[in-house]
N, C-alpha and C positions, 0 to 999 in steps of 0.2 A: 606425524604431521608432514604436510607437503613442504618441501624445501626447494628454493631456487637460489641460484648463485648470482650475485650482483656485485661487480667490482671486487671479486675475490671474497666477499662476505656472504655468509649464509643468511637467507631470509626465510621466515616461517610463515606459512599461510594459516591463519586462524579461521579462514573462510570456507575453503573447499577441501573435501576429502580427496578428490581426484581432480585437482585444478587444472591438470593438462588435458582433460578430456572434455568433449562437447557435452556429453551426458551429465558429467559432474557439474559443469557450469549451469546447464539448463536446470538441473534439480535445485541448485543453490539459489539462483535467481528466481526461479518459480516459487521456491520456498519462502523467499523474501516477499514476493509480490502476492501470492495467493494467501489470504487470511481474511481478517475482519473487513478490509477494504472491499473485497468482492461480495462477501455474504452479509455483512452487517451494514456497510455504508452505502454501497451502490443501490440496493433497493430503496432505502429510505430517501436518498437524494433524488432518485428517479421519481419517487412518490411526491416529494415536495415541489418538483418542477414539471409536473404535468404528464409524466409517463412517456408515451410513444415519441413525441417530438424530441424530448430530452435524450432518450435512447439512441435515436437516429444521429443526433448531433454528437453524442458521446462516441459512437462507433466511428463517425467521421474524424473526430479529434484523435482517436487512437490510431487509425490508419494514416492519416495525413501529417499529424504533428508528433504524437508520442513515439511512433515507431522510429522515425528519423532521429529523434532525441535519444532514444534507447541505444541506437547504433552508435551515435556520437559519444555517448557516455562510456560505452564499452571500449570504443577504440581509443579514447583518451586514457582510460585506465590501463589498457594493455600497452599503449605506447609509453607511459610513464613508469609503470611497474613499481609504484609507491603508494602511499596513502593518498587520498584525494587532494588534500591540501598540498603535500609535497609534490604530487604530480602536476597540479596546475602551475605551481611556481617554477618547477624545472622545465616544463614544456614551454611556458611563457618566455623563459630565457632562450631555450633552444631554438624557438621559432622566430627569434628576433624581435620579440615584443617586450613584455615586462613580467617580473615576478608578482606584480600586483594582481594578476589573474587568480592568485591563490585566494583572494577575497571571495570569489564566486564559490569556491569549495568551502570556505569558512562559514559563509551564509547558509550553504547547503547543510553543513553539519549542525548549525543552530536550528535549522528547520526540522531536521530529523529528531533533535532533542525535544523540541516543542511537541512534535507529533507523538513521540513515544510517551510523553507525559499524560496525554488523554488516551492514547491507544492502550496503555496499560490498565487504565481504569475500566475501559470496555472489556478488555480481556478478563479483568477481575469479575465483571458481571457474568461472563461466560463460565468462569470457574464456579461461581456461586450457583449457576444453573445446573451444574452436574448433580449435586445432591438433591436438588429440587426435583429434577427429572427422575432420578433414581427412586425417589420417595413415592412417585406416582401421583404427585399433586395436580398434574394437568389431566389425569385420566378422565375425570368427569367435569372439567372446568369449562365454563362458558367464556365467551369473549370478554365479558366484563370481569370475570374472575381472573383471566390472564393479565388483563390491564392492571388490575389491583395488585396482583403478585409481583409484577415488574416495578410498580410504583412503591410497594412496601420495601423492595430491595433498595431502590435508589434513595428513598427517604432515610434509610438506615445507614448514615454515612460511616459508622464505626465498622459495620460489616463489610462495606465496600472497601474501606481503607485497609482491612486485613487481607482481603482478596488482592487488592492492588499491590500490597507489600509482598505477598507470596509470589505473585507473578514477576515483580521486579527483582526479587531476591534470586529466583530461578534464572532470570535473564542475565543478571550480573555474574552469578556463579559460572554459567556456561561461557560467557565472554572471558572471564578471568582465567579459566583453565584451558580455553581453546575448545571449540565446539564443532570442528569440521565433521567428525564422524556422526554426531547427533543430527546435523542438518541433513546430510544425505540419506541417512537411514530413516529419519522422521519423515522427510518429504516423499521418499519413495513409497512409503506406506500411507501416510496421512492424506496426501492429495488424491490418489486414486480412491481411497475409502470414502472421503468426502464426496467426490464425484459420483461414486455409486449410490450413496445415500441420497444425494440430490436428484439423481435420475429416478430412483424409487419413488421419491416424493412427487416428482413431476408426473410420473405415470399415474400414481395414485390420485393426484390432483385433477386428472382428466375427467374423473367421474364426479367431481364436486360440482355443486350448483353454481359456484362463482367462477368456474374455469374459463368459460367463453368471455365473461366480462373482464376477468383479470388479464387474459391474453390480448384482448382488444385494447385495454388500457395501456398495456406495455408495448404493443406493436403498431397500433393504429395512431399515427401522429395527428395531433391537434395543434397546429402551428399558432393558433390564437393563444395558447398557453405559454408560448415560448417568448422569452425576454432576453435581452443581452446578459442580464444577470444569470439566467438559466444556462446560456452558452458558456459563461465563465465557469459556472459550477461543473458543466460537463468537461471542460478543459482541465479543471483542477482534479476532478475525479479520475480522469485518465492518467494524469501524473501520479496521483496518490496511489491508485490501484497498482500501478507498475513500479512503484518505489523510485520514481524519477525525481531528480533535482535535490536529493538528500545525501548524495555521495555513496550510497550502498552499491549501486550498480558499477560505479567507477572503482570501487574497492574490490568488488568481484572480478572486474575485468583485468586487474593487475595480475591475476593468476591464470588467465585464460591462454591456452596454447597458441602460438603463432600459426599453427596449421589448421586451427578451427575457424570455420567461416562465421564471421560476425553477423552477416546478413541472415543466414539460415538459422542461427542460434537466436538472434533477436526475434525473428519471425515466429519461431516456435514458442517462445516465452509469451509473446503478445497473444497468439491464438489460444494458448492454454489459459492464460489469465482472463481474457475477455470471455471465453466460453464459459468459465465458471461463474463469472459475474452475471452473465445473462441467464444461465441456468438457475442461479439463485433467485433471480427476479421472477422467472417463470414459476418457481415454487411458491414464492411469497405472495404474489398478487392474487392468484386464485383463492388462497387461504384468506387473504384480506377481504375479498368481496364475498366469499362464502360466509364469513362470520360478521359481516356488517361493520368492519373496521374502516377507519379512514386512511387511505394510502399516504396521506401527508402527515401522518402522526409523529414522524421524526425518529430520533435515535433509538426509541424502544420498539420500533416496528417489528424487527426480526424476533425480539425476545417475547413478543405477544403472539405473532402470526405462526411461527414455526412450531411451538409447543401445541397449538391447536391442530396443526396439520399432522403432527405425529400422533396425537391421542386418537385420531380417527383410524389409524393403522393397526392391524394385528401385530402384537409385539411392540406396541408404541412406546412403552416404558424403556425397553431395551434400546430401540432405535433412537429415542430422544437422548437418552444417557450417553450413548455412543457418539451421537452427533456433537454434543457439547464438549465431550472429551476430545474428540478429533479437532474441533474448532479451536480449543484451547491450545493444542500443540501447534496448529497452523499459525495461531497468533504469536506463539513463542518463536517460531522460525523467522517470522517477520520482524519481531522485536529485536532479534539478534542483528539483522541487517540495519536496523535503525540505530542501534547502540554502537556498533563496530567503528564507523568513521570517526565518531567523537573520542572514543577510547584510543584509537590509533593516533589521532592528533595529539592527545595529551601525552602519550608515551613518547612521541617524536620531539615534542617542544618542551617537556618539563623533566625528563630524565626519570620519571616515576616508573615503577614496574607496571606490567599489564594489570595485575590484581589491584594495585592502588589506583590506576587510572579508571578501571571498571567501577570500583567503589565510589570514587569521586564523581564521575559523570553520572553513574546510575543513581547516586544519592541526590544529586541535583534534580534529576528527572522525577524521582520518587516524590520529593518535596513539591515540585511544581504540579504533580498530578492531583494535589489536594485542591487546587483551583477548579479542576473539573468535577472532583467528587462533590465539593460544596455547591457547584452550579445547579445541582439537582435537588438540593435540600436547603441547607442554611442560608445560602446566597442566591436562591432561585429568583428572588425578587430584585436582585441587584442587576442594573443594566448599565452597559458601557457600549456606546455607539449603537444602541438599539438592541443589543444581544447579551446573553449571559457570558460569563468568563470562558466557558467551554466553546460557546458559538464564536466568540472573537478569536480564540486561539485556533480553532478549526478554520475559520475564514482566512485568517492571516497566513497560515501555512498552506492550505490546499489551493486557495485562489490568488494568493499574492507571491509568497516565497517560492513555491514550486514552479509555477509558470516563469517566474523571473529567473530562477535557476536554470530551467530548461532553455530559456532564451539565450542566456549568456554562454552556456555550455555549447549550444549548437553554433552560435556565432564564432566562439573560439575554434571549434573543430572545422567549420566550413570557411571562415574567413582569415583567422590568424594562423592556423597550421597550414603548412605549404601543401600543395597538391601531391607531391611525392610521398609525404608522410601519411596522409589520409589514404591515398591509393594503395600504399603498401599494406596498411592495416585492413583494408577492405577487399584485398585480393586482386588488385590491378584496376586500371582505369577503363573498365568495360562499361556495358550498359547499366548494370546495377549501380556502379559507382557514380556514373553521371546522373542517374535518377536521384541517388542520395544527395549528391552535391547540389542539385537544383532545388530539391525540397528543403535542404538544410540552409541554403543561402537565401532562399526567397520565401517559400511557402510557410516554413516554420516561424521565422521571426516576424514576418509580416502578419501571419495569422494570429500569433500571440498578442501583438500590438493592437491589432484591430479589435480583437475580442476584449482585451483590457480597456481600450478606449470606449467601446460600446458599453460596457458594464459601468464605467465611471461617468457616463452621460456625455462624453465628448462627442460621440456619434449618436445622433438621435435615432 
């Protein structure tokens, strides 16, 4: 394991196999970011919010808001060299403010726990699709057949519960034992392999009857479809996809070498994550329009459209099976980043061992996941604030807690931390630093407040 010395005491990294290198950090953070957020969530959220206009706003949110927040979260983590909660408390004192800043990290940890509760259920769907794809069930399936196959899975809550349990058990076991080697090895293979499969599907999709319509839907903005609520969804998706506001990036930053450029590293992660999300959409929407599906069909969109895209390829059974296996591993690396901050917090504040903390936090997440499982069957008719339990948890985390966390993290980095501290972490007070400081002080907080105000109806 990677070890660091702090005040004469040995610290162990359960996050990075080569935490002192830029490549190791990029692989770890990319592994945390690239997963279901890119391939499962981005296409269906884009579909529910009108396509092209949403994608344009999403890209603007990534470049103008998410990137500065990512840099802020990394620099805070590297400056504190502790768990997210301990880092915010320590730096709050060191910078002449208050230990109460730790509550920003506590809320972030809570958000990560809630996200993983439904993320694990969706990952369970992905696991369940591996044997389905291997059986060749999609080989001659129509669009209606694919819809019914997905519905049959989500209706069977016992089967989903088993898959959810298997996924959470694997996540807990890896967290408990230390998983740095797994992350780096898995990401170095899984992400390129997923990228290759998506590229093959995109090329294959160019000959489909719905390609032109799908690409037009994705990239031709219709601003009449755009609402303030859509803009908030775009902002939330940018944070969700990059794992911002949950403490994961801050935890990774604690093990980043002082010689590594935060700006270059953050930019590399953003480019890789965004490219895969957009590529997934390029694959999904032509398949959607080719098969007469509704792009606004929701969380099941990928599980319906992708199998149909694969079955049209030579070797479709092999490629479909490989894809869902790879996506399951990508989901697992992301889940590790979601669980780690909560486990680290419990270890620091309760004196429990890492294994005990992983079982405790993971058990709470596993139990909470049943709210999402039942949202698609037994409690599908139950509505709270106009949505299912899953929809409420997703909205609370993605569109409220993550932007809120990003707001306070950036305010802390740009307004509470002194200029010398932040300039030291970002390589000096040059042009890049001044640009980050301007965006972090003004563009990010004002942008988040305006978007949230618009979505809440304060701005007409």
